[in-house]
TISE-658040 format. One line per field, with one value per residue: residue number from 1; residue in one letter; x, y negated, z of N, C-alpha, C in turn. Coordinates in steps of 0.02 Angstrom, whole numbers, plus 50000, padded with zeros to 5 digits. Layout:
N
pos: (NUM | ...)
code: (A | ...)
nc1: (X | ...)
nc2: (Y | ...)
nc3: (Z | ...)
cac1: (X | ...)
cac2: (Y | ...)
cac3: (Z | ...)
cc1: (X | ...)
cc2: (Y | ...)
cc3: (Z | ...)
END
This chain:
271
pos: (1 | 2 | 3 | 4 | 5 | 6 | 7 | 8 | 9 | 10 | 11 | 12 | 13 | 14 | 15 | 16 | 17 | 18 | 19 | 20 | 21 | 22 | 23 | 24 | 25 | 26 | 27 | 28 | 29 | 30 | 31 | 32 | 33 | 34 | 35 | 36 | 37 | 38 | 39 | 40 | 41 | 42 | 43 | 44 | 45 | 46 | 47 | 48 | 49 | 50 | 51 | 52 | 53 | 54 | 55 | 56 | 57 | 58 | 59 | 60 | 61 | 62 | 63 | 64 | 65 | 66 | 67 | 68 | 69 | 70 | 71 | 72 | 73 | 74 | 75 | 76 | 77 | 78 | 79 | 80 | 81 | 82 | 83 | 84 | 85 | 86 | 87 | 88 | 89 | 90 | 91 | 92 | 93 | 94 | 95 | 96 | 97 | 98 | 99 | 100 | 101 | 102 | 103 | 104 | 105 | 106 | 107 | 108 | 109 | 110 | 111 | 112 | 113 | 114 | 115 | 116 | 117 | 118 | 119 | 120 | 121 | 122 | 123 | 124 | 125 | 126 | 127 | 128 | 129 | 130 | 131 | 132 | 133 | 134 | 135 | 136 | 137 | 138 | 139 | 140 | 141 | 142 | 143 | 144 | 145 | 146 | 147 | 148 | 149 | 150 | 151 | 152 | 153 | 154 | 155 | 156 | 157 | 158 | 159 | 160 | 161 | 162 | 163 | 164 | 165 | 166 | 167 | 168 | 169 | 170 | 171 | 172 | 173 | 174 | 175 | 176 | 177 | 178 | 179 | 180 | 181 | 182 | 183 | 184 | 185 | 186 | 187 | 188 | 189 | 190 | 191 | 192 | 193 | 194 | 195 | 196 | 197 | 198 | 199 | 200 | 201 | 202 | 203 | 204 | 205 | 206 | 207 | 208 | 209 | 210 | 211 | 212 | 213 | 214 | 215 | 216 | 217 | 218 | 219 | 220 | 221 | 222 | 223 | 224 | 225 | 226 | 227 | 228 | 229 | 230 | 231 | 232 | 233 | 234 | 235 | 236 | 237 | 238 | 239 | 240 | 241 | 242 | 243 | 244 | 245 | 246 | 247 | 248 | 249 | 250 | 251 | 252 | 253 | 254 | 255 | 256 | 257 | 258 | 259 | 260 | 261 | 262 | 263 | 264 | 265 | 266 | 267 | 268 | 269 | 270 | 271)
code: (M | T | G | V | T | R | T | Q | G | N | W | M | V | G | A | V | L | G | L | F | S | L | A | V | V | G | L | A | G | C | G | D | N | H | S | A | S | A | D | L | V | P | T | P | R | T | L | E | D | A | I | I | G | V | V | S | E | P | H | G | V | F | A | S | I | E | K | D | S | M | F | A | S | L | Q | K | A | W | W | P | S | F | S | L | V | P | R | A | L | A | L | R | N | Q | N | A | N | V | E | P | I | S | C | E | P | P | P | C | P | L | V | T | L | S | R | V | D | E | T | D | A | G | D | G | E | I | D | E | A | L | L | I | A | Q | T | F | T | N | D | V | G | H | Y | E | I | V | N | A | A | A | E | N | V | D | T | C | R | L | M | V | S | V | G | G | G | P | Q | R | T | R | S | F | V | L | E | R | T | A | D | I | N | V | T | T | E | T | T | V | R | I | V | L | E | R | L | K | L | S | P | P | V | Q | L | C | D | F | D | T | E | S | L | K | N | I | C | N | E | V | S | I | A | V | V | P | A | V | G | D | T | I | A | A | I | N | D | D | A | F | S | L | A | V | R | N | G | C | V | R | K | A | V | A | D | A | T | G | G | P | F | D | D | G | R | G | N | I | V | C | R | H | R)
nc1: (47180 | 47301 | 47304 | 47426 | 47479 | 47380 | 47393 | 47522 | 47502 | 47412 | 47494 | 47593 | 47519 | 47484 | 47611 | 47649 | 47553 | 47596 | 47697 | 47639 | 47587 | 47448 | 47314 | 47201 | 47035 | 46870 | 46732 | 46606 | 46545 | 46491 | 46596 | 46724 | 46668 | 46552 | 46432 | 46371 | 46408 | 46525 | 46616 | 46791 | 46906 | 47039 | 47117 | 47172 | 47280 | 47355 | 47348 | 47365 | 47286 | 47174 | 47008 | 46904 | 46776 | 46619 | 46479 | 46314 | 46156 | 45976 | 45955 | 46078 | 46087 | 46113 | 46057 | 46104 | 46170 | 46159 | 46178 | 46233 | 46289 | 46399 | 46477 | 46473 | 46542 | 46666 | 46701 | 46710 | 46823 | 46916 | 46906 | 46990 | 47108 | 47073 | 47108 | 47145 | 47063 | 47006 | 46935 | 46859 | 46747 | 46692 | 46556 | 46442 | 46288 | 46190 | 46057 | 45967 | 45914 | 45990 | 46139 | 46312 | 46337 | 46328 | 46403 | 46445 | 46467 | 46537 | 46425 | 46464 | 46413 | 46444 | 46541 | 46545 | 46648 | 46620 | 46617 | 46518 | 46442 | 46401 | 46313 | 46242 | 46177 | 46096 | 45957 | 45911 | 45926 | 46037 | 46103 | 46206 | 46333 | 46510 | 46597 | 46732 | 46805 | 46790 | 46744 | 46724 | 46639 | 46707 | 46670 | 46611 | 46561 | 46655 | 46746 | 46874 | 46940 | 47065 | 47128 | 47185 | 47098 | 47057 | 47146 | 47109 | 46977 | 46896 | 46865 | 46734 | 46616 | 46645 | 46573 | 46520 | 46437 | 46316 | 46229 | 46073 | 45927 | 45786 | 45867 | 45976 | 46105 | 46191 | 46337 | 46409 | 46580 | 46666 | 46776 | 46920 | 46871 | 46724 | 46577 | 46432 | 46265 | 46101 | 46098 | 46191 | 46138 | 46018 | 46067 | 46120 | 46000 | 45933 | 46013 | 46000 | 45864 | 45859 | 45918 | 45818 | 45740 | 45695 | 45782 | 45893 | 46024 | 46184 | 46262 | 46397 | 46398 | 46385 | 46501 | 46631 | 46633 | 46507 | 46425 | 46460 | 46405 | 46269 | 46251 | 46277 | 46167 | 46066 | 46096 | 46050 | 45916 | 45866 | 45863 | 45742 | 45697 | 45621 | 45610 | 45600 | 45664 | 45790 | 45745 | 45629 | 45674 | 45759 | 45671 | 45585 | 45675 | 45712 | 45590 | 45579 | 45693 | 45681 | 45582 | 45635 | 45685 | 45818 | 45895 | 45851 | 45891 | 46030 | 46050 | 46006 | 46102 | 46212 | 46189 | 46151 | 46024 | 45845 | 45777 | 45646 | 45512 | 45386 | 45365 | 45413 | 45492 | 45607 | 45649 | 45758 | 45773 | 45871 | 45880)
nc2: (49566 | 49464 | 49301 | 49237 | 49306 | 49278 | 49139 | 49131 | 49199 | 49113 | 49001 | 49051 | 49077 | 48945 | 48894 | 48967 | 48923 | 48794 | 48802 | 48804 | 48701 | 48589 | 48612 | 48520 | 48542 | 48555 | 48613 | 48716 | 48823 | 48837 | 48824 | 48729 | 48647 | 48579 | 48455 | 48440 | 48456 | 48457 | 48356 | 48320 | 48427 | 48485 | 48644 | 48792 | 48863 | 48920 | 49052 | 49181 | 49289 | 49265 | 49230 | 49099 | 49009 | 48929 | 48961 | 48914 | 48876 | 48857 | 48731 | 48759 | 48885 | 49056 | 49198 | 49344 | 49445 | 49548 | 49507 | 49607 | 49697 | 49813 | 49745 | 49616 | 49631 | 49668 | 49553 | 49457 | 49498 | 49477 | 49347 | 49234 | 49234 | 49197 | 49081 | 49038 | 48974 | 48809 | 48709 | 48597 | 48517 | 48414 | 48425 | 48403 | 48442 | 48479 | 48514 | 48452 | 48524 | 48628 | 48673 | 48690 | 48838 | 48856 | 48934 | 48951 | 49005 | 49157 | 49294 | 49281 | 49272 | 49414 | 49419 | 49493 | 49556 | 49616 | 49725 | 49715 | 49830 | 49835 | 49929 | 49969 | 49848 | 49838 | 49854 | 49740 | 49737 | 49745 | 49879 | 49964 | 49901 | 49898 | 49900 | 49798 | 49717 | 49635 | 49506 | 49402 | 49244 | 49086 | 48977 | 48868 | 48908 | 48939 | 49054 | 49175 | 49288 | 49399 | 49485 | 49594 | 49598 | 49470 | 49413 | 49407 | 49329 | 49327 | 49452 | 49562 | 49608 | 49506 | 49481 | 49390 | 49406 | 49380 | 49435 | 49531 | 49611 | 49503 | 49396 | 49397 | 49323 | 49277 | 49262 | 49245 | 49269 | 49145 | 49070 | 49049 | 48984 | 49012 | 48970 | 49009 | 48997 | 48921 | 48883 | 48969 | 49096 | 49085 | 49074 | 49203 | 49275 | 49224 | 49268 | 49407 | 49418 | 49389 | 49503 | 49595 | 49574 | 49564 | 49504 | 49644 | 49621 | 49630 | 49624 | 49592 | 49520 | 49391 | 49274 | 49197 | 49055 | 49030 | 49071 | 48975 | 48862 | 48895 | 48900 | 48767 | 48702 | 48762 | 48710 | 48581 | 48600 | 48657 | 48562 | 48506 | 48612 | 48691 | 48755 | 48838 | 48951 | 49069 | 49161 | 49094 | 48972 | 49018 | 49090 | 48987 | 48906 | 48991 | 48999 | 48870 | 48858 | 48959 | 48914 | 48803 | 48705 | 48671 | 48762 | 48880 | 48858 | 48858 | 48992 | 49053 | 49002 | 49068 | 49201 | 49210 | 49233 | 49210 | 49157 | 49219 | 49237 | 49197 | 49104 | 48977 | 48847 | 48811 | 48684 | 48558 | 48431 | 48321 | 48234)
nc3: (43569 | 43641 | 43722 | 43700 | 43590 | 43495 | 43482 | 43432 | 43312 | 43244 | 43232 | 43148 | 43031 | 42999 | 42973 | 42861 | 42770 | 42757 | 42665 | 42543 | 42410 | 42401 | 42294 | 42188 | 42161 | 42087 | 42172 | 42121 | 42046 | 41919 | 41834 | 41745 | 41649 | 41675 | 41727 | 41848 | 42012 | 42136 | 42256 | 42235 | 42313 | 42419 | 42391 | 42477 | 42420 | 42267 | 42213 | 42091 | 42106 | 42183 | 42231 | 42271 | 42362 | 42406 | 42507 | 42494 | 42562 | 42596 | 42716 | 42765 | 42823 | 42851 | 42896 | 42902 | 42966 | 43103 | 43275 | 43356 | 43270 | 43183 | 43089 | 43142 | 43263 | 43212 | 43144 | 43246 | 43312 | 43215 | 43176 | 43231 | 43155 | 43029 | 42928 | 42804 | 42716 | 42691 | 42824 | 42809 | 42700 | 42572 | 42507 | 42374 | 42333 | 42189 | 42207 | 42335 | 42438 | 42481 | 42570 | 42622 | 42716 | 42894 | 43029 | 43171 | 43333 | 43255 | 43202 | 43025 | 42850 | 42742 | 42602 | 42444 | 42314 | 42156 | 42011 | 41870 | 41769 | 41597 | 41550 | 41663 | 41689 | 41582 | 41580 | 41635 | 41770 | 41909 | 41978 | 42020 | 42047 | 42047 | 42192 | 42235 | 42327 | 42487 | 42604 | 42750 | 42762 | 42822 | 42963 | 42902 | 42782 | 42683 | 42580 | 42543 | 42431 | 42402 | 42272 | 42144 | 42037 | 42014 | 41929 | 41797 | 41755 | 41647 | 41606 | 41572 | 41691 | 41821 | 41984 | 42125 | 42281 | 42411 | 42553 | 42552 | 42480 | 42495 | 42529 | 42448 | 42357 | 42214 | 42107 | 41950 | 41915 | 41849 | 41847 | 41953 | 42061 | 42135 | 42180 | 42280 | 42265 | 42245 | 42111 | 42048 | 42077 | 42007 | 41878 | 41859 | 41864 | 41751 | 41645 | 41662 | 41638 | 41503 | 41452 | 41454 | 41344 | 41168 | 41021 | 41055 | 41174 | 41256 | 41419 | 41407 | 41291 | 41327 | 41340 | 41442 | 41427 | 41371 | 41476 | 41570 | 41508 | 41512 | 41651 | 41681 | 41622 | 41696 | 41822 | 41814 | 41786 | 41903 | 42001 | 42058 | 42135 | 42276 | 42444 | 42599 | 42635 | 42583 | 42486 | 42441 | 42385 | 42286 | 42204 | 42163 | 42095 | 41988 | 41920 | 41872 | 41792 | 41694 | 41612 | 41557 | 41421 | 41385 | 41456 | 41397 | 41266 | 41284 | 41317 | 41199 | 41111 | 41160 | 41130 | 41000 | 40961 | 40983 | 41142 | 41192 | 41282 | 41296 | 41396 | 41384 | 41283 | 41149 | 41139 | 41184 | 41293 | 41359 | 41511)
cac1: (47235 | 47312 | 47304 | 47491 | 47484 | 47334 | 47422 | 47579 | 47475 | 47385 | 47550 | 47627 | 47477 | 47492 | 47677 | 47648 | 47514 | 47635 | 47742 | 47602 | 47561 | 47375 | 47288 | 47137 | 46987 | 46800 | 46698 | 46538 | 46518 | 46476 | 46657 | 46749 | 46639 | 46486 | 46429 | 46338 | 46449 | 46545 | 46673 | 46855 | 46932 | 47100 | 47112 | 47230 | 47336 | 47335 | 47369 | 47334 | 47242 | 47128 | 46945 | 46880 | 46713 | 46577 | 46411 | 46266 | 46087 | 45931 | 45969 | 46143 | 46076 | 46112 | 46054 | 46101 | 46206 | 46135 | 46229 | 46265 | 46306 | 46470 | 46511 | 46480 | 46597 | 46728 | 46718 | 46730 | 46892 | 46958 | 46894 | 47041 | 47162 | 47046 | 47117 | 47172 | 47016 | 47001 | 46876 | 46822 | 46728 | 46645 | 46518 | 46382 | 46248 | 46139 | 45993 | 45976 | 45884 | 46038 | 46202 | 46356 | 46313 | 46365 | 46392 | 46494 | 46517 | 46517 | 46445 | 46452 | 46397 | 46494 | 46543 | 46573 | 46669 | 46603 | 46617 | 46454 | 46447 | 46346 | 46263 | 46200 | 46137 | 46060 | 45885 | 45895 | 45936 | 46103 | 46090 | 46265 | 46395 | 46567 | 46627 | 46805 | 46833 | 46742 | 46771 | 46676 | 46652 | 46723 | 46611 | 46580 | 46538 | 46708 | 46772 | 46931 | 46953 | 47128 | 47126 | 47214 | 47045 | 47049 | 47196 | 47076 | 46906 | 46858 | 46845 | 46662 | 46599 | 46651 | 46519 | 46521 | 46369 | 46308 | 46163 | 46039 | 45854 | 45763 | 45918 | 46031 | 46124 | 46247 | 46370 | 46459 | 46645 | 46683 | 46844 | 46942 | 46827 | 46657 | 46530 | 46372 | 46210 | 46039 | 46113 | 46225 | 46090 | 45970 | 46103 | 46121 | 45932 | 45917 | 46049 | 45968 | 45799 | 45870 | 45936 | 45757 | 45701 | 45720 | 45824 | 45934 | 46092 | 46217 | 46292 | 46463 | 46388 | 46391 | 46570 | 46637 | 46613 | 46434 | 46396 | 46469 | 46355 | 46203 | 46251 | 46272 | 46096 | 46027 | 46108 | 46007 | 45846 | 45843 | 45866 | 45681 | 45676 | 45612 | 45598 | 45631 | 45702 | 45832 | 45702 | 45582 | 45706 | 45785 | 45614 | 45562 | 45726 | 45706 | 45529 | 45593 | 45745 | 45661 | 45538 | 45671 | 45707 | 45891 | 45921 | 45834 | 45935 | 46098 | 46049 | 46001 | 46167 | 46259 | 46175 | 46137 | 45954 | 45800 | 45758 | 45574 | 45471 | 45320 | 45357 | 45443 | 45509 | 45678 | 45662 | 45799 | 45772 | 45909 | 45858)
cac2: (49519 | 49420 | 49230 | 49219 | 49334 | 49242 | 49074 | 49141 | 49217 | 49054 | 48958 | 49080 | 49064 | 48875 | 48883 | 48995 | 48878 | 48734 | 48814 | 48797 | 48634 | 48590 | 48595 | 48486 | 48572 | 48542 | 48675 | 48713 | 48888 | 48840 | 48816 | 48661 | 48609 | 48556 | 48388 | 48442 | 48499 | 48437 | 48312 | 48355 | 48445 | 48526 | 48715 | 48810 | 48886 | 48933 | 49119 | 49206 | 49345 | 49244 | 49197 | 49061 | 48975 | 48907 | 48987 | 48863 | 48901 | 48808 | 48708 | 48784 | 48942 | 49122 | 49246 | 49411 | 49494 | 49550 | 49489 | 49665 | 49745 | 49831 | 49691 | 49559 | 49646 | 49666 | 49485 | 49421 | 49516 | 49456 | 49277 | 49185 | 49233 | 49179 | 49010 | 49025 | 48932 | 48747 | 48704 | 48537 | 48514 | 48361 | 48455 | 48367 | 48489 | 48451 | 48523 | 48425 | 48568 | 48678 | 48646 | 48744 | 48870 | 48845 | 48993 | 48952 | 49058 | 49211 | 49320 | 49245 | 49318 | 49454 | 49407 | 49550 | 49549 | 49677 | 49723 | 49737 | 49867 | 49813 | 49982 | 49963 | 49787 | 49838 | 49850 | 49678 | 49745 | 49768 | 49928 | 50001 | 49863 | 49930 | 49858 | 49790 | 49690 | 49596 | 49465 | 49358 | 49172 | 49055 | 48947 | 48817 | 48937 | 48954 | 49122 | 49189 | 49359 | 49410 | 49550 | 49592 | 49588 | 49399 | 49389 | 49395 | 49321 | 49332 | 49521 | 49572 | 49543 | 49503 | 49447 | 49386 | 49402 | 49377 | 49455 | 49585 | 49604 | 49436 | 49346 | 49406 | 49266 | 49302 | 49215 | 49271 | 49237 | 49114 | 49047 | 49073 | 48953 | 49039 | 48956 | 49051 | 48953 | 48929 | 48877 | 49029 | 49151 | 49076 | 49091 | 49276 | 49298 | 49204 | 49314 | 49473 | 49413 | 49393 | 49572 | 49635 | 49552 | 49574 | 49560 | 49669 | 49596 | 49661 | 49577 | 49570 | 49472 | 49325 | 49262 | 49152 | 48987 | 49026 | 49074 | 48909 | 48818 | 48913 | 48878 | 48694 | 48683 | 48784 | 48666 | 48523 | 48621 | 48678 | 48506 | 48497 | 48674 | 48684 | 48817 | 48839 | 49013 | 49086 | 49191 | 49045 | 48923 | 49054 | 49105 | 48924 | 48885 | 49032 | 48981 | 48807 | 48867 | 49004 | 48875 | 48743 | 48710 | 48667 | 48827 | 48929 | 48845 | 48882 | 49065 | 49069 | 48988 | 49119 | 49268 | 49207 | 49251 | 49170 | 49178 | 49213 | 49279 | 49167 | 49059 | 48912 | 48834 | 48802 | 48612 | 48535 | 48358 | 48302 | 48172)
cac3: (43555 | 43698 | 43704 | 43673 | 43522 | 43451 | 43469 | 43387 | 43246 | 43211 | 43215 | 43090 | 42973 | 42982 | 42944 | 42793 | 42728 | 42745 | 42609 | 42481 | 42393 | 42394 | 42227 | 42191 | 42114 | 42101 | 42189 | 42097 | 42028 | 41848 | 41795 | 41740 | 41594 | 41692 | 41755 | 41913 | 42053 | 42202 | 42260 | 42231 | 42378 | 42414 | 42405 | 42518 | 42381 | 42197 | 42195 | 42031 | 42122 | 42236 | 42214 | 42329 | 42350 | 42462 | 42508 | 42514 | 42566 | 42627 | 42785 | 42785 | 42867 | 42820 | 42952 | 42871 | 43007 | 43172 | 43323 | 43386 | 43219 | 43177 | 43053 | 43187 | 43309 | 43174 | 43127 | 43306 | 43327 | 43160 | 43162 | 43245 | 43105 | 42963 | 42919 | 42738 | 42681 | 42729 | 42865 | 42793 | 42630 | 42555 | 42452 | 42353 | 42294 | 42145 | 42241 | 42403 | 42488 | 42504 | 42593 | 42644 | 42776 | 42956 | 43071 | 43225 | 43324 | 43210 | 43137 | 42963 | 42796 | 42708 | 42530 | 42408 | 42244 | 42120 | 41938 | 41843 | 41706 | 41554 | 41545 | 41722 | 41684 | 41518 | 41589 | 41669 | 41842 | 41929 | 42030 | 42042 | 42037 | 42079 | 42244 | 42230 | 42389 | 42525 | 42658 | 42781 | 42757 | 42886 | 42995 | 42860 | 42720 | 42635 | 42579 | 42499 | 42418 | 42367 | 42239 | 42077 | 41988 | 42001 | 41881 | 41733 | 41768 | 41584 | 41596 | 41585 | 41717 | 41894 | 42018 | 42197 | 42308 | 42483 | 42575 | 42517 | 42480 | 42477 | 42542 | 42402 | 42315 | 42175 | 42061 | 41904 | 41925 | 41785 | 41858 | 42018 | 42110 | 42121 | 42233 | 42280 | 42284 | 42207 | 42040 | 42023 | 42079 | 41952 | 41816 | 41854 | 41848 | 41682 | 41601 | 41667 | 41605 | 41430 | 41435 | 41449 | 41287 | 41100 | 40999 | 41110 | 41186 | 41313 | 41465 | 41382 | 41236 | 41357 | 41361 | 41500 | 41410 | 41363 | 41542 | 41600 | 41477 | 41540 | 41721 | 41681 | 41609 | 41754 | 41879 | 41804 | 41788 | 41970 | 42049 | 42097 | 42170 | 42348 | 42481 | 42666 | 42642 | 42526 | 42435 | 42415 | 42341 | 42227 | 42161 | 42133 | 42047 | 41928 | 41883 | 41838 | 41741 | 41639 | 41568 | 41536 | 41352 | 41379 | 41479 | 41346 | 41208 | 41301 | 41312 | 41128 | 41081 | 41184 | 41103 | 40929 | 40950 | 41025 | 41210 | 41182 | 41325 | 41300 | 41453 | 41373 | 41215 | 41136 | 41133 | 41240 | 41301 | 41418 | 41543)
cc1: (47242 | 47312 | 47370 | 47498 | 47441 | 47364 | 47480 | 47555 | 47450 | 47441 | 47585 | 47586 | 47484 | 47559 | 47680 | 47610 | 47552 | 47682 | 47707 | 47581 | 47487 | 47356 | 47220 | 47092 | 46917 | 46765 | 46626 | 46509 | 46501 | 46539 | 46672 | 46718 | 46570 | 46489 | 46400 | 46377 | 46461 | 46602 | 46737 | 46882 | 46995 | 47085 | 47176 | 47290 | 47311 | 47361 | 47331 | 47284 | 47193 | 47066 | 46920 | 46813 | 46678 | 46507 | 46365 | 46196 | 46043 | 45949 | 46037 | 46140 | 46077 | 46115 | 46048 | 46137 | 46180 | 46192 | 46267 | 46286 | 46381 | 46508 | 46522 | 46538 | 46664 | 46750 | 46741 | 46802 | 46940 | 46959 | 46953 | 47095 | 47138 | 47052 | 47148 | 47127 | 47005 | 46935 | 46833 | 46808 | 46679 | 46605 | 46456 | 46342 | 46201 | 46071 | 46002 | 45949 | 45932 | 46103 | 46246 | 46334 | 46358 | 46351 | 46447 | 46457 | 46492 | 46461 | 46428 | 46440 | 46457 | 46488 | 46576 | 46592 | 46658 | 46613 | 46551 | 46465 | 46388 | 46294 | 46215 | 46153 | 46091 | 45986 | 45863 | 45899 | 46007 | 46094 | 46153 | 46329 | 46451 | 46600 | 46703 | 46835 | 46778 | 46777 | 46714 | 46691 | 46680 | 46661 | 46580 | 46567 | 46591 | 46727 | 46833 | 46939 | 47016 | 47127 | 47152 | 47161 | 47037 | 47098 | 47165 | 47001 | 46863 | 46837 | 46772 | 46651 | 46602 | 46593 | 46533 | 46450 | 46371 | 46237 | 46134 | 45964 | 45835 | 45814 | 45977 | 46043 | 46190 | 46278 | 46417 | 46524 | 46668 | 46750 | 46861 | 46908 | 46756 | 46613 | 46469 | 46315 | 46150 | 46051 | 46144 | 46179 | 46041 | 46003 | 46106 | 46052 | 45913 | 45950 | 46017 | 45900 | 45807 | 45886 | 45875 | 45720 | 45732 | 45735 | 45873 | 46003 | 46118 | 46249 | 46357 | 46458 | 46393 | 46464 | 46572 | 46614 | 46538 | 46398 | 46404 | 46418 | 46286 | 46198 | 46245 | 46200 | 46052 | 46035 | 46065 | 45934 | 45821 | 45846 | 45802 | 45661 | 45673 | 45600 | 45634 | 45670 | 45742 | 45789 | 45657 | 45616 | 45735 | 45729 | 45589 | 45611 | 45722 | 45646 | 45538 | 45641 | 45721 | 45614 | 45574 | 45700 | 45783 | 45924 | 45909 | 45878 | 46006 | 46102 | 46047 | 46068 | 46218 | 46250 | 46162 | 46066 | 45909 | 45790 | 45683 | 45537 | 45402 | 45311 | 45385 | 45456 | 45583 | 45697 | 45700 | 45799 | 45808 | 45883 | 45913)
cc2: (49472 | 49348 | 49209 | 49243 | 49296 | 49174 | 49080 | 49157 | 49157 | 49007 | 48984 | 49069 | 48992 | 48861 | 48909 | 48948 | 48814 | 48741 | 48804 | 48725 | 48641 | 48571 | 48563 | 48516 | 48550 | 48607 | 48670 | 48779 | 48894 | 48836 | 48743 | 48621 | 48582 | 48487 | 48386 | 48486 | 48469 | 48388 | 48353 | 48367 | 48485 | 48599 | 48737 | 48834 | 48905 | 49001 | 49143 | 49261 | 49328 | 49212 | 49163 | 49029 | 48957 | 48936 | 48932 | 48892 | 48847 | 48794 | 48733 | 48845 | 49006 | 49173 | 49316 | 49464 | 49492 | 49540 | 49550 | 49717 | 49759 | 49774 | 49631 | 49571 | 49642 | 49595 | 49445 | 49436 | 49486 | 49380 | 49230 | 49181 | 49210 | 49104 | 48992 | 48978 | 48868 | 48743 | 48643 | 48535 | 48457 | 48384 | 48414 | 48414 | 48451 | 48457 | 48504 | 48471 | 48623 | 48643 | 48703 | 48773 | 48853 | 48904 | 48997 | 48955 | 49110 | 49253 | 49274 | 49296 | 49354 | 49442 | 49466 | 49530 | 49616 | 49669 | 49753 | 49769 | 49847 | 49866 | 49980 | 49904 | 49787 | 49832 | 49786 | 49683 | 49769 | 49814 | 49959 | 49963 | 49896 | 49882 | 49858 | 49768 | 49651 | 49559 | 49426 | 49285 | 49147 | 49017 | 48891 | 48842 | 48951 | 49028 | 49125 | 49264 | 49364 | 49480 | 49543 | 49580 | 49515 | 49372 | 49375 | 49390 | 49325 | 49404 | 49529 | 49625 | 49547 | 49463 | 49446 | 49379 | 49402 | 49397 | 49512 | 49573 | 49533 | 49382 | 49350 | 49345 | 49284 | 49247 | 49254 | 49233 | 49211 | 49079 | 49066 | 49036 | 48974 | 49026 | 49001 | 49009 | 48964 | 48925 | 48941 | 49090 | 49145 | 49092 | 49166 | 49302 | 49282 | 49252 | 49383 | 49473 | 49420 | 49465 | 49617 | 49625 | 49573 | 49506 | 49580 | 49636 | 49632 | 49607 | 49549 | 49528 | 49400 | 49315 | 49209 | 49082 | 48980 | 49031 | 49008 | 48859 | 48831 | 48888 | 48803 | 48672 | 48704 | 48735 | 48603 | 48542 | 48634 | 48622 | 48500 | 48557 | 48662 | 48752 | 48816 | 48902 | 49025 | 49114 | 49140 | 48997 | 48957 | 49070 | 49042 | 48900 | 48926 | 49013 | 48915 | 48819 | 48908 | 48968 | 48814 | 48751 | 48710 | 48732 | 48879 | 48921 | 48869 | 48957 | 49086 | 49057 | 49041 | 49185 | 49268 | 49227 | 49214 | 49201 | 49169 | 49262 | 49249 | 49118 | 48990 | 48901 | 48819 | 48729 | 48589 | 48459 | 48340 | 48236 | 48121)
cc3: (43614 | 43674 | 43673 | 43601 | 43474 | 43433 | 43420 | 43316 | 43209 | 43190 | 43152 | 43027 | 42950 | 42949 | 42872 | 42747 | 42711 | 42686 | 42542 | 42470 | 42382 | 42324 | 42235 | 42138 | 42133 | 42115 | 42166 | 42079 | 41955 | 41806 | 41784 | 41684 | 41610 | 41724 | 41825 | 41960 | 42121 | 42199 | 42255 | 42301 | 42370 | 42428 | 42440 | 42479 | 42311 | 42174 | 42133 | 42046 | 42178 | 42205 | 42277 | 42311 | 42414 | 42453 | 42533 | 42511 | 42598 | 42700 | 42809 | 42830 | 42826 | 42877 | 42924 | 42912 | 43078 | 43220 | 43350 | 43334 | 43219 | 43142 | 43098 | 43235 | 43274 | 43162 | 43188 | 43324 | 43276 | 43150 | 43174 | 43192 | 43037 | 42954 | 42852 | 42698 | 42722 | 42766 | 42849 | 42718 | 42620 | 42495 | 42438 | 42308 | 42248 | 42178 | 42315 | 42457 | 42511 | 42524 | 42616 | 42710 | 42836 | 43002 | 43124 | 43291 | 43275 | 43241 | 43079 | 42907 | 42767 | 42633 | 42496 | 42337 | 42210 | 42046 | 41913 | 41775 | 41661 | 41543 | 41603 | 41716 | 41623 | 41524 | 41625 | 41745 | 41854 | 41989 | 42059 | 42026 | 42077 | 42128 | 42237 | 42296 | 42424 | 42582 | 42690 | 42762 | 42823 | 42911 | 42956 | 42789 | 42668 | 42638 | 42533 | 42493 | 42376 | 42338 | 42168 | 42023 | 41969 | 41949 | 41813 | 41744 | 41705 | 41569 | 41615 | 41638 | 41792 | 41923 | 42093 | 42222 | 42383 | 42500 | 42534 | 42520 | 42460 | 42489 | 42493 | 42359 | 42281 | 42132 | 42015 | 41916 | 41857 | 41788 | 41930 | 42076 | 42092 | 42181 | 42226 | 42307 | 42239 | 42132 | 42013 | 42025 | 42021 | 41885 | 41806 | 41833 | 41776 | 41633 | 41602 | 41634 | 41530 | 41409 | 41427 | 41382 | 41221 | 41069 | 41054 | 41113 | 41247 | 41357 | 41437 | 41319 | 41262 | 41378 | 41416 | 41484 | 41401 | 41430 | 41579 | 41573 | 41505 | 41612 | 41727 | 41671 | 41668 | 41812 | 41875 | 41813 | 41859 | 42022 | 42089 | 42140 | 42245 | 42379 | 42547 | 42679 | 42579 | 42469 | 42402 | 42366 | 42279 | 42178 | 42126 | 42080 | 41982 | 41887 | 41845 | 41779 | 41681 | 41591 | 41537 | 41466 | 41344 | 41404 | 41425 | 41283 | 41223 | 41297 | 41239 | 41094 | 41100 | 41148 | 41028 | 40911 | 40998 | 41095 | 41214 | 41226 | 41336 | 41356 | 41442 | 41299 | 41209 | 41132 | 41196 | 41240 | 41365 | 41445 | 41541)
END
């Protein structure tokens, strides 16, 4: 792409964005019924088929793409036109050990939107989620995925994720703003843990509102979680949440049965 073409392209994107009024939403990942989240920020547009969010990790670092990989080369060529997601965000994390990722210059993480089948998740593991769409974050951790699947986030069950192996961080899509962070990864793990236990429940037994409630309780439980790596803080957060009485009660309320794995109790004492 020549310098002239790139400039014209960026000007055209800016002009298109000028046609949209900015909506004000809270970016958090747990949905709109929680108390732990972020400052209100403007979103670029309010399309019915767009999912947006912010990826946050320890120290704002996510090194999941090698500099010379195919994805890195692709992103470097594509990067100048990626301006649909705002570059500034006043995010306040409940857990002070994570912050929105920063990756300038690229490469930046690849965010995937998938649909999780309850049969696949029935054993407490997600092995074969159906890939729907994917995109890179921008240099301050924002992503936007435009896909018709976003028109109904209550359908069981959309999930966004970033990274793989020990760096994998996931988030159930509970509304069209779906942040990806230690709280959302822990929420996914808590739900999957419950699927392993008796009495039997299925992923689709958790409706959107119940998942928001669980995520809300998780966001409080994981405040003390620490770790210098993605794997470390996610593991510590899960160990805190799975023993937390309020998290366990939220899961029990969602399923109509006890969350009993011998690691905690059902007593919920809010601070």
